[in-house]
PDB file of N, CA, C, O and CB in Angstrom:
ATOM      1  N   THR A   1       0.840  -1.186   0.000  1.00  0.00           N
ATOM      2  CA  THR A   1       0.000   0.000   0.000  1.00  0.00           C
ATOM      3  C   THR A   1       0.879   1.242   0.000  1.00  0.00           C
ATOM      4  O   THR A   1       2.017   1.212   0.469  1.00  0.00           O
ATOM      5  CB  THR A   1      -0.952   0.002   1.215  1.00  0.00           C
ATOM      6  N   TRP A   2       0.339   2.333  -0.531  1.00  0.00           N
ATOM      7  CA  TRP A   2       1.022   3.615  -0.502  1.00  0.00           C
ATOM      8  C   TRP A   2       0.729   4.268   0.840  1.00  0.00           C
ATOM      9  O   TRP A   2      -0.417   4.284   1.289  1.00  0.00           O
ATOM     10  CB  TRP A   2       0.577   4.530  -1.689  1.00  0.00           C
ATOM     11  N   ILE A   3       1.763   4.807   1.484  1.00  0.00           N
ATOM     12  CA  ILE A   3       1.619   5.492   2.757  1.00  0.00           C
ATOM     13  C   ILE A   3       2.356   6.822   2.662  1.00  0.00           C
ATOM     14  O   ILE A   3       3.472   6.894   2.147  1.00  0.00           O
ATOM     15  CB  ILE A   3       2.163   4.624   3.937  1.00  0.00           C
ATOM     16  N   GLN A   4       1.717   7.868   3.165  1.00  0.00           N
ATOM     17  CA  GLN A   4       2.407   9.146   3.324  1.00  0.00           C
ATOM     18  C   GLN A   4       2.087   9.685   4.706  1.00  0.00           C
ATOM     19  O   GLN A   4       0.923   9.750   5.101  1.00  0.00           O
ATOM     20  CB  GLN A   4       1.993  10.165   2.212  1.00  0.00           C
ATOM     21  N   VAL A   5       3.131  10.074   5.446  1.00  0.00           N
ATOM     22  CA  VAL A   5       2.986  10.636   6.783  1.00  0.00           C
ATOM     23  C   VAL A   5       3.559  12.049   6.737  1.00  0.00           C
ATOM     24  O   VAL A   5       4.742  12.242   6.456  1.00  0.00           O
ATOM     25  CB  VAL A   5       3.709   9.749   7.874  1.00  0.00           C
ATOM     26  N   THR A   6       2.694  13.043   7.019  1.00  0.00           N
ATOM     27  CA  THR A   6       3.086  14.447   6.916  1.00  0.00           C
ATOM     28  C   THR A   6       2.761  15.170   8.210  1.00  0.00           C
ATOM     29  O   THR A   6       1.660  15.035   8.743  1.00  0.00           O
ATOM     30  CB  THR A   6       2.383  15.129   5.727  1.00  0.00           C
ATOM     31  N   GLY A   7       3.723  15.941   8.718  1.00  0.00           N
ATOM     32  CA  GLY A   7       3.517  16.707   9.941  1.00  0.00           C
ATOM     33  C   GLY A   7       2.880  18.056   9.669  1.00  0.00           C
ATOM     34  O   GLY A   7       2.700  18.451   8.517  1.00  0.00           O
ATOM     35  N   ALA A   8       2.541  18.756  10.739  1.00  0.00           N
ATOM     36  CA  ALA A   8       1.872  20.052  10.660  1.00  0.00           C
ATOM     37  C   ALA A   8       2.691  21.089   9.882  1.00  0.00           C
ATOM     38  O   ALA A   8       2.127  21.959   9.218  1.00  0.00           O
ATOM     39  CB  ALA A   8       1.589  20.570  12.060  1.00  0.00           C
ATOM     40  N   ASP A   9       4.015  20.991   9.967  1.00  0.00           N
ATOM     41  CA  ASP A   9       4.865  21.948   9.260  1.00  0.00           C
ATOM     42  C   ASP A   9       5.216  21.481   7.848  1.00  0.00           C
ATOM     43  O   ASP A   9       6.162  21.983   7.241  1.00  0.00           O
ATOM     44  CB  ASP A   9       6.137  22.190  10.049  1.00  0.00           C
ATOM     45  N   ASP A  10       4.452  20.520   7.329  1.00  0.00           N
ATOM     46  CA  ASP A  10       4.625  19.946   5.989  1.00  0.00           C
ATOM     47  C   ASP A  10       5.853  19.062   5.840  1.00  0.00           C
ATOM     48  O   ASP A  10       6.231  18.724   4.719  1.00  0.00           O
ATOM     49  CB  ASP A  10       4.701  21.042   4.987  1.00  0.00           C
ATOM     50  N   THR A  11       6.482  18.680   6.943  1.00  0.00           N
ATOM     51  CA  THR A  11       7.559  17.695   6.886  1.00  0.00           C
ATOM     52  C   THR A  11       6.957  16.363   6.457  1.00  0.00           C
ATOM     53  O   THR A  11       5.996  15.889   7.063  1.00  0.00           O
ATOM     54  CB  THR A  11       8.294  17.566   8.266  1.00  0.00           C
ATOM     55  N   VAL A  12       7.517  15.761   5.418  1.00  0.00           N
ATOM     56  CA  VAL A  12       7.067  14.443   4.975  1.00  0.00           C
ATOM     57  C   VAL A  12       8.009  13.423   5.590  1.00  0.00           C
ATOM     58  O   VAL A  12       9.184  13.340   5.233  1.00  0.00           O
ATOM     59  CB  VAL A  12       7.038  14.328   3.401  1.00  0.00           C
ATOM     60  N   TYR A  13       7.465  12.644   6.528  1.00  0.00           N
ATOM     61  CA  TYR A  13       8.256  11.629   7.213  1.00  0.00           C
ATOM     62  C   TYR A  13       8.414  10.376   6.367  1.00  0.00           C
ATOM     63  O   TYR A  13       9.450   9.712   6.410  1.00  0.00           O
ATOM     64  CB  TYR A  13       7.619  11.277   8.542  1.00  0.00           C
ATOM     65  N   TYR A  14       7.394  10.064   5.611  1.00  0.00           N
ATOM     66  CA  TYR A  14       7.429   8.861   4.769  1.00  0.00           C
ATOM     67  C   TYR A  14       6.466   9.066   3.617  1.00  0.00           C
ATOM     68  O   TYR A  14       5.357   9.565   3.808  1.00  0.00           O
ATOM     69  CB  TYR A  14       7.061   7.572   5.585  1.00  0.00           C
ATOM     70  N   ALA A  15       6.885   8.684   2.430  1.00  0.00           N
ATOM     71  CA  ALA A  15       6.025   8.734   1.243  1.00  0.00           C
ATOM     72  C   ALA A  15       6.519   7.677   0.270  1.00  0.00           C
ATOM     73  O   ALA A  15       7.393   7.926  -0.561  1.00  0.00           O
ATOM     74  CB  ALA A  15       6.029  10.165   0.579  1.00  0.00           C
ATOM     75  N   ASN A  16       5.935   6.484   0.396  1.00  0.00           N
ATOM     76  CA  ASN A  16       6.386   5.387  -0.441  1.00  0.00           C
ATOM     77  C   ASN A  16       5.442   4.206  -0.247  1.00  0.00           C
ATOM     78  O   ASN A  16       4.548   4.230   0.599  1.00  0.00           O
ATOM     79  CB  ASN A  16       7.854   4.994  -0.107  1.00  0.00           C
ATOM     80  N   ASN A  17       5.667   3.174  -1.054  1.00  0.00           N
ATOM     81  CA  ASN A  17       4.933   1.930  -0.857  1.00  0.00           C
ATOM     82  C   ASN A  17       5.466   1.230   0.377  1.00  0.00           C
ATOM     83  O   ASN A  17       6.644   1.340   0.718  1.00  0.00           O
ATOM     84  CB  ASN A  17       5.043   1.014  -2.099  1.00  0.00           C
ATOM     85  N   LEU A  18       4.582   0.512   1.035  1.00  0.00           N
ATOM     86  CA  LEU A  18       4.964  -0.284   2.183  1.00  0.00           C
ATOM     87  C   LEU A  18       4.485  -1.697   1.909  1.00  0.00           C
ATOM     88  O   LEU A  18       3.290  -1.935   1.736  1.00  0.00           O
ATOM     89  CB  LEU A  18       4.366   0.286   3.521  1.00  0.00           C
ATOM     90  N   THR A  19       5.413  -2.624   1.871  1.00  0.00           N
ATOM     91  CA  THR A  19       5.074  -3.994   1.508  1.00  0.00           C
ATOM     92  C   THR A  19       4.649  -4.797   2.728  1.00  0.00           C
ATOM     93  O   THR A  19       4.939  -4.432   3.867  1.00  0.00           O
ATOM     94  CB  THR A  19       6.255  -4.669   0.823  1.00  0.00           C
ATOM     95  N   GLU A  20       3.962  -5.890   2.465  1.00  0.00           N
ATOM     96  CA  GLU A  20       3.434  -6.760   3.517  1.00  0.00           C
ATOM     97  C   GLU A  20       4.536  -7.188   4.482  1.00  0.00           C
ATOM     98  O   GLU A  20       5.620  -7.600   4.071  1.00  0.00           O
ATOM     99  CB  GLU A  20       2.764  -7.996   2.903  1.00  0.00           C
ATOM    100  N   GLY A  21       4.230  -7.079   5.774  1.00  0.00           N
ATOM    101  CA  GLY A  21       5.169  -7.492   6.803  1.00  0.00           C
ATOM    102  C   GLY A  21       6.134  -6.404   7.248  1.00  0.00           C
ATOM    103  O   GLY A  21       6.843  -6.583   8.238  1.00  0.00           O
ATOM    104  N   ASN A  22       6.178  -5.284   6.541  1.00  0.00           N
ATOM    105  CA  ASN A  22       7.070  -4.189   6.914  1.00  0.00           C
ATOM    106  C   ASN A  22       6.282  -3.115   7.635  1.00  0.00           C
ATOM    107  O   ASN A  22       5.060  -3.041   7.512  1.00  0.00           O
ATOM    108  CB  ASN A  22       7.776  -3.602   5.673  1.00  0.00           C
ATOM    109  N   LYS A  23       6.993  -2.274   8.398  1.00  0.00           N
ATOM    110  CA  LYS A  23       6.331  -1.188   9.095  1.00  0.00           C
ATOM    111  C   LYS A  23       7.266   0.003   9.202  1.00  0.00           C
ATOM    112  O   LYS A  23       8.484  -0.125   9.082  1.00  0.00           O
ATOM    113  CB  LYS A  23       5.866  -1.636  10.484  1.00  0.00           C
ATOM    114  N   VAL A  24       6.670   1.157   9.430  1.00  0.00           N
ATOM    115  CA  VAL A  24       7.439   2.370   9.696  1.00  0.00           C
ATOM    116  C   VAL A  24       6.921   2.948  10.999  1.00  0.00           C
ATOM    117  O   VAL A  24       5.760   2.750  11.359  1.00  0.00           O
ATOM    118  CB  VAL A  24       7.325   3.410   8.516  1.00  0.00           C
ATOM    119  N   SER A  25       7.787   3.666  11.707  1.00  0.00           N
ATOM    120  CA  SER A  25       7.428   4.219  13.000  1.00  0.00           C
ATOM    121  C   SER A  25       8.113   5.575  13.165  1.00  0.00           C
ATOM    122  O   SER A  25       9.296   5.724  12.859  1.00  0.00           O
ATOM    123  CB  SER A  25       7.823   3.249  14.151  1.00  0.00           C
ATOM    124  N   TYR A  26       7.354   6.567  13.654  1.00  0.00           N
ATOM    125  CA  TYR A  26       7.889   7.913  13.839  1.00  0.00           C
ATOM    126  C   TYR A  26       7.339   8.513  15.116  1.00  0.00           C
ATOM    127  O   TYR A  26       6.197   8.253  15.496  1.00  0.00           O
ATOM    128  CB  TYR A  26       7.554   8.810  12.633  1.00  0.00           C
ATOM    129  N   ASP A  27       8.157   9.316  15.777  1.00  0.00           N
ATOM    130  CA  ASP A  27       7.687  10.122  16.899  1.00  0.00           C
ATOM    131  C   ASP A  27       7.353  11.491  16.321  1.00  0.00           C
ATOM    132  O   ASP A  27       8.245  12.277  16.003  1.00  0.00           O
ATOM    133  CB  ASP A  27       8.767  10.215  18.067  1.00  0.00           C
ATOM    134  N   VAL A  28       6.082  11.761  16.190  1.00  0.00           N
ATOM    135  CA  VAL A  28       5.627  13.004  15.558  1.00  0.00           C
ATOM    136  C   VAL A  28       4.853  13.883  16.539  1.00  0.00           C
ATOM    137  O   VAL A  28       4.128  14.786  16.120  1.00  0.00           O
ATOM    138  CB  VAL A  28       4.753  12.690  14.340  1.00  0.00           C
ATOM    139  N   THR A  29       4.999  13.631  17.824  1.00  0.00           N
ATOM    140  CA  THR A  29       4.233  14.373  18.822  1.00  0.00           C
ATOM    141  C   THR A  29       4.521  15.869  18.800  1.00  0.00           C
ATOM    142  O   THR A  29       3.655  16.661  19.171  1.00  0.00           O
ATOM    143  CB  THR A  29       4.521  13.828  20.192  1.00  0.00           C
ATOM    144  N   GLU A  30       5.706  16.270  18.379  1.00  0.00           N
ATOM    145  CA  GLU A  30       6.059  17.688  18.329  1.00  0.00           C
ATOM    146  C   GLU A  30       5.666  18.345  17.011  1.00  0.00           C
ATOM    147  O   GLU A  30       5.931  19.531  16.815  1.00  0.00           O
ATOM    148  CB  GLU A  30       7.541  17.856  18.553  1.00  0.00           C
ATOM    149  N   ASN A  31       5.043  17.603  16.112  1.00  0.00           N
ATOM    150  CA  ASN A  31       4.682  18.136  14.796  1.00  0.00           C
ATOM    151  C   ASN A  31       3.217  17.816  14.491  1.00  0.00           C
ATOM    152  O   ASN A  31       2.877  17.384  13.390  1.00  0.00           O
ATOM    153  CB  ASN A  31       5.609  17.554  13.691  1.00  0.00           C
ATOM    154  N   SER A  32       2.372  18.034  15.478  1.00  0.00           N
ATOM    155  CA  SER A  32       0.964  17.681  15.397  1.00  0.00           C
ATOM    156  C   SER A  32       0.146  18.875  14.915  1.00  0.00           C
ATOM    157  O   SER A  32       0.482  20.016  15.233  1.00  0.00           O
ATOM    158  CB  SER A  32       0.451  17.193  16.759  1.00  0.00           C
ATOM    159  N   PRO A  33      -0.916  18.636  14.158  1.00  0.00           N
ATOM    160  CA  PRO A  33      -1.474  17.347  13.771  1.00  0.00           C
ATOM    161  C   PRO A  33      -0.689  16.699  12.641  1.00  0.00           C
ATOM    162  O   PRO A  33       0.005  17.364  11.871  1.00  0.00           O
ATOM    163  CB  PRO A  33      -2.920  17.509  13.361  1.00  0.00           C
ATOM    164  N   VAL A  34      -0.818  15.400  12.568  1.00  0.00           N
ATOM    165  CA  VAL A  34      -0.134  14.601  11.558  1.00  0.00           C
ATOM    166  C   VAL A  34      -1.189  14.014  10.624  1.00  0.00           C
ATOM    167  O   VAL A  34      -2.229  13.533  11.071  1.00  0.00           O
ATOM    168  CB  VAL A  34       0.734  13.471  12.214  1.00  0.00           C
ATOM    169  N   THR A  35      -0.909  14.060   9.331  1.00  0.00           N
ATOM    170  CA  THR A  35      -1.814  13.467   8.346  1.00  0.00           C
ATOM    171  C   THR A  35      -1.194  12.195   7.805  1.00  0.00           C
ATOM    172  O   THR A  35      -0.039  12.187   7.379  1.00  0.00           O
ATOM    173  CB  THR A  35      -2.121  14.459   7.194  1.00  0.00           C
ATOM    174  N   VAL A  36      -1.965  11.123   7.823  1.00  0.00           N
ATOM    175  CA  VAL A  36      -1.534   9.844   7.262  1.00  0.00           C
ATOM    176  C   VAL A  36      -2.448   9.546   6.081  1.00  0.00           C
ATOM    177  O   VAL A  36      -3.659   9.405   6.245  1.00  0.00           O
ATOM    178  CB  VAL A  36      -1.576   8.684   8.337  1.00  0.00           C
ATOM    179  N   ARG A  37      -1.862   9.451   4.891  1.00  0.00           N
ATOM    180  CA  ARG A  37      -2.627   9.081   3.700  1.00  0.00           C
ATOM    181  C   ARG A  37      -2.359   7.614   3.417  1.00  0.00           C
ATOM    182  O   ARG A  37      -1.212   7.198   3.257  1.00  0.00           O
ATOM    183  CB  ARG A  37      -2.250   9.976   2.463  1.00  0.00           C
ATOM    184  N   VAL A  38      -3.427   6.840   3.359  1.00  0.00           N
ATOM    185  CA  VAL A  38      -3.331   5.398   3.159  1.00  0.00           C
ATOM    186  C   VAL A  38      -3.911   5.072   1.790  1.00  0.00           C
ATOM    187  O   VAL A  38      -5.057   5.414   1.500  1.00  0.00           O
ATOM    188  CB  VAL A  38      -4.075   4.611   4.290  1.00  0.00           C
ATOM    189  N   GLY A  39      -3.124   4.413   0.954  1.00  0.00           N
ATOM    190  CA  GLY A  39      -3.565   4.089  -0.396  1.00  0.00           C
ATOM    191  C   GLY A  39      -4.472   2.883  -0.483  1.00  0.00           C
ATOM    192  O   GLY A  39      -5.316   2.809  -1.376  1.00  0.00           O
ATOM    193  N   PHE A  40      -4.317   1.936   0.426  1.00  0.00           N
ATOM    194  CA  PHE A  40      -5.160   0.737   0.406  1.00  0.00           C
ATOM    195  C   PHE A  40      -5.466   0.346   1.844  1.00  0.00           C
ATOM    196  O   PHE A  40      -4.787  -0.496   2.433  1.00  0.00           O
ATOM    197  CB  PHE A  40      -4.465  -0.443  -0.361  1.00  0.00           C
ATOM    198  N   ALA A  41      -6.484   0.962   2.391  1.00  0.00           N
ATOM    199  CA  ALA A  41      -6.821   0.798   3.805  1.00  0.00           C
ATOM    200  C   ALA A  41      -7.101  -0.642   4.239  1.00  0.00           C
ATOM    201  O   ALA A  41      -6.735  -1.007   5.356  1.00  0.00           O
ATOM    202  CB  ALA A  41      -8.006   1.629   4.119  1.00  0.00           C
ATOM    203  N   PRO A  42      -7.739  -1.485   3.401  1.00  0.00           N
ATOM    204  CA  PRO A  42      -8.020  -2.840   3.873  1.00  0.00           C
ATOM    205  C   PRO A  42      -6.778  -3.640   4.294  1.00  0.00           C
ATOM    206  O   PRO A  42      -6.885  -4.555   5.112  1.00  0.00           O
ATOM    207  CB  PRO A  42      -8.739  -3.589   2.801  1.00  0.00           C
ATOM    208  N   ASP A  43      -5.623  -3.310   3.755  1.00  0.00           N
ATOM    209  CA  ASP A  43      -4.393  -4.037   4.094  1.00  0.00           C
ATOM    210  C   ASP A  43      -3.444  -3.228   4.973  1.00  0.00           C
ATOM    211  O   ASP A  43      -2.271  -3.581   5.099  1.00  0.00           O
ATOM    212  CB  ASP A  43      -3.676  -4.445   2.830  1.00  0.00           C
ATOM    213  N   THR A  44      -3.934  -2.146   5.584  1.00  0.00           N
ATOM    214  CA  THR A  44      -3.054  -1.265   6.344  1.00  0.00           C
ATOM    215  C   THR A  44      -3.535  -1.128   7.777  1.00  0.00           C
ATOM    216  O   THR A  44      -4.686  -0.774   8.033  1.00  0.00           O
ATOM    217  CB  THR A  44      -2.969   0.110   5.683  1.00  0.00           C
ATOM    218  N   GLN A  45      -2.641  -1.411   8.701  1.00  0.00           N
ATOM    219  CA  GLN A  45      -2.940  -1.246  10.124  1.00  0.00           C
ATOM    220  C   GLN A  45      -2.119  -0.081  10.648  1.00  0.00           C
ATOM    221  O   GLN A  45      -0.920   0.012  10.387  1.00  0.00           O
ATOM    222  CB  GLN A  45      -2.638  -2.553  10.931  1.00  0.00           C
ATOM    223  N   ILE A  46      -2.767   0.805  11.386  1.00  0.00           N
ATOM    224  CA  ILE A  46      -2.103   1.965  11.970  1.00  0.00           C
ATOM    225  C   ILE A  46      -2.241   1.880  13.478  1.00  0.00           C
ATOM    226  O   ILE A  46      -3.314   1.572  13.997  1.00  0.00           O
ATOM    227  CB  ILE A  46      -2.699   3.301  11.425  1.00  0.00           C
ATOM    228  N   SER A  47      -1.141   2.157  14.186  1.00  0.00           N
ATOM    229  CA  SER A  47      -1.168   2.199  15.647  1.00  0.00           C
ATOM    230  C   SER A  47      -0.652   3.550  16.107  1.00  0.00           C
ATOM    231  O   SER A  47       0.260   4.118  15.507  1.00  0.00           O
ATOM    232  CB  SER A  47      -0.323   1.045  16.263  1.00  0.00           C
ATOM    233  N   VAL A  48      -1.245   4.056  17.176  1.00  0.00           N
ATOM    234  CA  VAL A  48      -0.797   5.295  17.802  1.00  0.00           C
ATOM    235  C   VAL A  48      -0.476   4.970  19.252  1.00  0.00           C
ATOM    236  O   VAL A  48      -1.336   4.519  20.008  1.00  0.00           O
ATOM    237  CB  VAL A  48      -1.880   6.435  17.690  1.00  0.00           C
ATOM    238  N   ASN A  49       0.769   5.205  19.624  1.00  0.00           N
ATOM    239  CA  ASN A  49       1.244   4.865  20.967  1.00  0.00           C
ATOM    240  C   ASN A  49       0.962   3.402  21.312  1.00  0.00           C
ATOM    241  O   ASN A  49       0.600   3.077  22.442  1.00  0.00           O
ATOM    242  CB  ASN A  49       0.590   5.777  22.003  1.00  0.00           C
ATOM    243  N   GLY A  50       1.134   2.540  20.333  1.00  0.00           N
ATOM    244  CA  GLY A  50       0.977   1.108  20.532  1.00  0.00           C
ATOM    245  C   GLY A  50      -0.451   0.602  20.488  1.00  0.00           C
ATOM    246  O   GLY A  50      -0.687  -0.599  20.619  1.00  0.00           O
ATOM    247  N   LYS A  51      -1.409   1.502  20.306  1.00  0.00           N
ATOM    248  CA  LYS A  51      -2.817   1.101  20.265  1.00  0.00           C
ATOM    249  C   LYS A  51      -3.326   1.166  18.828  1.00  0.00           C
ATOM    250  O   LYS A  51      -3.103   2.162  18.140  1.00  0.00           O
ATOM    251  CB  LYS A  51      -3.679   2.005  21.192  1.00  0.00           C
ATOM    252  N   PRO A  52      -4.001   0.123  18.369  1.00  0.00           N
ATOM    253  CA  PRO A  52      -4.522   0.130  16.995  1.00  0.00           C
ATOM    254  C   PRO A  52      -5.509   1.281  16.779  1.00  0.00           C
ATOM    255  O   PRO A  52      -6.367   1.549  17.620  1.00  0.00           O
ATOM    256  CB  PRO A  52      -5.206  -1.214  16.677  1.00  0.00           C
ATOM    257  N   LEU A  53      -5.370   1.940  15.659  1.00  0.00           N
ATOM    258  CA  LEU A  53      -6.280   3.012  15.283  1.00  0.00           C
ATOM    259  C   LEU A  53      -7.436   2.407  14.495  1.00  0.00           C
ATOM    260  O   LEU A  53      -7.224   1.609  13.582  1.00  0.00           O
ATOM    261  CB  LEU A  53      -5.547   4.113  14.452  1.00  0.00           C
ATOM    262  N   GLU A  54      -8.635   2.781  14.845  1.00  0.00           N
ATOM    263  CA  GLU A  54      -9.820   2.295  14.138  1.00  0.00           C
ATOM    264  C   GLU A  54     -10.200   3.325  13.081  1.00  0.00           C
ATOM    265  O   GLU A  54     -10.365   4.505  13.389  1.00  0.00           O
ATOM    266  CB  GLU A  54     -11.012   2.035  15.128  1.00  0.00           C
ATOM    267  N   TYR A  55     -10.337   2.885  11.851  1.00  0.00           N
ATOM    268  CA  TYR A  55     -10.744   3.775  10.777  1.00  0.00           C
ATOM    269  C   TYR A  55     -12.146   4.310  11.055  1.00  0.00           C
ATOM    270  O   TYR A  55     -13.033   3.538  11.420  1.00  0.00           O
ATOM    271  CB  TYR A  55     -10.697   3.048   9.415  1.00  0.00           C
ATOM    272  N   GLN A  56     -12.362   5.605  10.893  1.00  0.00           N
ATOM    273  CA  GLN A  56     -13.682   6.199  11.070  1.00  0.00           C
ATOM    274  C   GLN A  56     -14.639   5.749   9.970  1.00  0.00           C
ATOM    275  O   GLN A  56     -15.830   5.552  10.211  1.00  0.00           O
ATOM    276  CB  GLN A  56     -13.579   7.723  11.087  1.00  0.00           C
ATOM    277  N   ILE A  57     -14.107   5.590   8.768  1.00  0.00           N
ATOM    278  CA  ILE A  57     -14.863   5.034   7.637  1.00  0.00           C
ATOM    279  C   ILE A  57     -14.327   3.626   7.444  1.00  0.00           C
ATOM    280  O   ILE A  57     -13.118   3.458   7.284  1.00  0.00           O
ATOM    281  CB  ILE A  57     -14.716   5.918   6.306  1.00  0.00           C
ATOM    282  N   PRO A  58     -15.179   2.606   7.451  1.00  0.00           N
ATOM    283  CA  PRO A  58     -14.674   1.238   7.291  1.00  0.00           C
ATOM    284  C   PRO A  58     -13.751   1.107   6.073  1.00  0.00           C
ATOM    285  O   PRO A  58     -14.049   1.615   4.992  1.00  0.00           O
ATOM    286  CB  PRO A  58     -15.844   0.260   7.160  1.00  0.00           C
ATOM    287  N   ALA A  59     -12.634   0.422   6.274  1.00  0.00           N
ATOM    288  CA  ALA A  59     -11.609   0.296   5.237  1.00  0.00           C
ATOM    289  C   ALA A  59     -12.136  -0.324   3.955  1.00  0.00           C
ATOM    290  O   ALA A  59     -11.644  -0.010   2.872  1.00  0.00           O
ATOM    291  CB  ALA A  59     -10.462  -0.524   5.749  1.00  0.00           C
ATOM    292  N   ASP A  60     -13.132  -1.201   4.059  1.00  0.00           N
ATOM    293  CA  ASP A  60     -13.653  -1.837   2.852  1.00  0.00           C
ATOM    294  C   ASP A  60     -14.642  -0.934   2.101  1.00  0.00           C
ATOM    295  O   ASP A  60     -15.047  -1.260   0.985  1.00  0.00           O
ATOM    296  CB  ASP A  60     -14.329  -3.155   3.213  1.00  0.00           C
ATOM    297  N   GLN A  61     -15.033   0.199   2.703  1.00  0.00           N
ATOM    298  CA  GLN A  61     -15.943   1.124   2.037  1.00  0.00           C
ATOM    299  C   GLN A  61     -15.209   2.224   1.279  1.00  0.00           C
ATOM    300  O   GLN A  61     -15.632   2.630   0.196  1.00  0.00           O
ATOM    301  CB  GLN A  61     -16.875   1.741   3.047  1.00  0.00           C
ATOM    302  N   THR A  62     -14.111   2.702   1.851  1.00  0.00           N
ATOM    303  CA  THR A  62     -13.296   3.731   1.210  1.00  0.00           C
ATOM    304  C   THR A  62     -11.859   3.272   1.274  1.00  0.00           C
ATOM    305  O   THR A  62     -11.229   3.312   2.331  1.00  0.00           O
ATOM    306  CB  THR A  62     -13.476   5.131   1.890  1.00  0.00           C
ATOM    307  N   VAL A  63     -11.344   2.836   0.139  1.00  0.00           N
ATOM    308  CA  VAL A  63     -10.015   2.221   0.100  1.00  0.00           C
ATOM    309  C   VAL A  63      -8.916   3.228   0.423  1.00  0.00           C
ATOM    310  O   VAL A  63      -8.037   2.939   1.235  1.00  0.00           O
ATOM    311  CB  VAL A  63      -9.762   1.601  -1.270  1.00  0.00           C
ATOM    312  N   THR A  64      -8.951   4.409  -0.202  1.00  0.00           N
ATOM    313  CA  THR A  64      -7.957   5.446   0.073  1.00  0.00           C
ATOM    314  C   THR A  64      -8.503   6.349   1.165  1.00  0.00           C
ATOM    315  O   THR A  64      -9.626   6.843   1.071  1.00  0.00           O
ATOM    316  CB  THR A  64      -7.613   6.268  -1.213  1.00  0.00           C
ATOM    317  N   GLN A  65      -7.697   6.562   2.209  1.00  0.00           N
ATOM    318  CA  GLN A  65      -8.170   7.381   3.319  1.00  0.00           C
ATOM    319  C   GLN A  65      -7.095   8.352   3.782  1.00  0.00           C
ATOM    320  O   GLN A  65      -5.900   8.062   3.728  1.00  0.00           O
ATOM    321  CB  GLN A  65      -8.612   6.497   4.480  1.00  0.00           C
ATOM    322  N   ASN A  66      -7.554   9.511   4.239  1.00  0.00           N
ATOM    323  CA  ASN A  66      -6.696  10.505   4.879  1.00  0.00           C
ATOM    324  C   ASN A  66      -7.082  10.559   6.346  1.00  0.00           C
ATOM    325  O   ASN A  66      -8.247  10.762   6.686  1.00  0.00           O
ATOM    326  CB  ASN A  66      -6.831  11.919   4.199  1.00  0.00           C
ATOM    327  N   ILE A  67      -6.108  10.378   7.202  1.00  0.00           N
ATOM    328  CA  ILE A  67      -6.356  10.326   8.636  1.00  0.00           C
ATOM    329  C   ILE A  67      -5.562  11.448   9.284  1.00  0.00           C
ATOM    330  O   ILE A  67      -4.365  11.593   9.033  1.00  0.00           O
ATOM    331  CB  ILE A  67      -5.969   8.932   9.238  1.00  0.00           C
ATOM    332  N   ILE A  68      -6.223  12.239  10.113  1.00  0.00           N
ATOM    333  CA  ILE A  68      -5.552  13.312  10.835  1.00  0.00           C
ATOM    334  C   ILE A  68      -5.477  12.907  12.304  1.00  0.00           C
ATOM    335  O   ILE A  68      -6.483  12.577  12.931  1.00  0.00           O
ATOM    336  CB  ILE A  68      -6.300  14.684  10.657  1.00  0.00           C
ATOM    337  N   ILE A  69      -4.246  12.941  12.836  1.00  0.00           N
ATOM    338  CA  ILE A  69      -4.017  12.571  14.230  1.00  0.00           C
ATOM    339  C   ILE A  69      -3.549  13.813  14.969  1.00  0.00           C
ATOM    340  O   ILE A  69      -2.513  14.392  14.643  1.00  0.00           O
ATOM    341  CB  ILE A  69      -2.972  11.407  14.356  1.00  0.00           C
ATOM    342  N   GLN A  70      -4.328  14.216  15.970  1.00  0.00           N
ATOM    343  CA  GLN A  70      -4.016  15.394  16.775  1.00  0.00           C
ATOM    344  C   GLN A  70      -3.573  14.937  18.157  1.00  0.00           C
ATOM    345  O   GLN A  70      -4.329  14.279  18.871  1.00  0.00           O
ATOM    346  CB  GLN A  70      -5.242  16.353  16.873  1.00  0.00           C
ATOM    347  N   PHE A  71      -2.356  15.283  18.531  1.00  0.00           N
ATOM    348  CA  PHE A  71      -1.852  14.926  19.850  1.00  0.00           C
ATOM    349  C   PHE A  71      -2.171  16.048  20.823  1.00  0.00           C
ATOM    350  O   PHE A  71      -2.087  17.227  20.477  1.00  0.00           O
ATOM    351  CB  PHE A  71      -0.327  14.648  19.809  1.00  0.00           C
ATOM    352  N   GLU A  72      -2.535  15.677  22.034  1.00  0.00           N
ATOM    353  CA  GLU A  72      -2.799  16.651  23.090  1.00  0.00           C
ATOM    354  C   GLU A  72      -1.865  16.373  24.244  1.00  0.00           C
ATOM    355  O   GLU A  72      -1.677  15.229  24.657  1.00  0.00           O
ATOM    356  CB  GLU A  72      -4.280  16.604  23.554  1.00  0.00           C
ATOM    357  N   ARG A  73      -1.292  17.430  24.751  1.00  0.00           N
ATOM    358  CA  ARG A  73      -0.396  17.299  25.906  1.00  0.00           C
ATOM    359  C   ARG A  73      -1.205  17.055  27.164  1.00  0.00           C
ATOM    360  O   ARG A  73      -2.305  17.581  27.334  1.00  0.00           O
ATOM    361  CB  ARG A  73       0.483  18.559  26.072  1.00  0.00           C
ATOM    362  N   THR A  74      -0.628  16.236  28.047  1.00  0.00           N
ATOM    363  CA  THR A  74      -1.259  16.010  29.341  1.00  0.00           C
ATOM    364  C   THR A  74      -0.426  16.712  30.409  1.00  0.00           C
ATOM    365  O   THR A  74       0.711  17.107  30.150  1.00  0.00           O
ATOM    366  CB  THR A  74      -1.397  14.482  29.648  1.00  0.00           C
ATOM    367  N   SER A  75      -0.964  16.862  31.557  1.00  0.00           N
ATOM    368  CA  SER A  75      -0.258  17.559  32.628  1.00  0.00           C
ATOM    369  C   SER A  75       0.700  16.659  33.402  1.00  0.00           C
ATOM    370  O   SER A  75       1.290  17.089  34.393  1.00  0.00           O
ATOM    371  CB  SER A  75      -1.251  18.161  33.576  1.00  0.00           C
ATOM    372  N   GLU A  76       0.858  15.433  32.963  1.00  0.00           N
ATOM    373  CA  GLU A  76       1.730  14.479  33.669  1.00  0.00           C
ATOM    374  C   GLU A  76       3.180  14.848  33.524  1.00  0.00           C
ATOM    375  O   GLU A  76       4.049  14.155  34.054  1.00  0.00           O
ATOM    376  CB  GLU A  76       1.513  13.067  33.155  1.00  0.00           C
TER     377      GLU A  76
END
């Protein structure tokens, strides 16, 4: 699937195909919100802080999806 990860300041962290069994990982908390463009959602799993992200639109209904992830600071 095609994956593109872009930060708030337009930094492109990744923009390429990602083959089965491979993964990419970035700490983008300082560049929020982050946009993740997924070319083939049915075969793409996204995790944020180790937790699986659930697509708002089912992956089998809209194959290409744009996901915006907004990080919020906690007082901890």
